[in-house]
N, C-alpha and C positions, 0 to 999 in steps of 0.2 A: 568516504563519511562514514560514521559508525551509527547503527541504526538498530532497533530493537523491534525484529518484526516476527508477529505472531508469538511474540515470548522469547524468540532467539536473538543473540545478537549476532549482527551481519555487518559486513563492510561491503558499501556500493560504490560506484561513481555516478550513480544517479543523482540529479539534484531537483527534480520535480516528481510527484506522485505517479504519474503517468510514465514516465522512464522508468521508475523503480518496476512497475507491473510489466512493463515491457523486458526488462532485464530479466525478470524470475520468471517470464514465460506465462504470466497470467492473461487469459483473453476472455474475452466474452462480456455480455451487456449484464449478467446477473451477478456480478461483484458488487459486495459492499465493502467499502474502505472507510477507514477511520485514523486520524492522526493525533496523537496524545487525547485520545477519547473524545474526539469531535468528530463527527460524520463528516466524510466530504463525499458529496454527490459527483457522479461521472462526470458531467458538463463542468466541473472545477479541478478534474483532476490536473490536466494540463500546465494551470497556471499555480497549483499549489506546491509551491516550496518547500523543500525539506531540509531540516536543519539537523547538526550532528546531536546524534542521542534521543531523536524524536522516536516515539513508539508507535508502530505502523500495525494494525490490525487488517487482514484482508480475509473476507469471508466469502465461502462458496457454497453454492446449495448443494445439499447431499440428495440421493434418491435413496431410494428404500423403504423398508416399514418394519 
């Protein structure tokens, strides 16, 4: 499946948002995710199906100042 992840085209076998996060080695409770501009809460990621050409945004907190 072809996706746009954080602005970069990528190909993946993941079919759900949670599978994609695992494949990309994102972990932790502090992630924010959006698919096609719509926020996807953590509890909905297992059931959120991905489609070809979806735009995925994955945000992680940054430390520093």
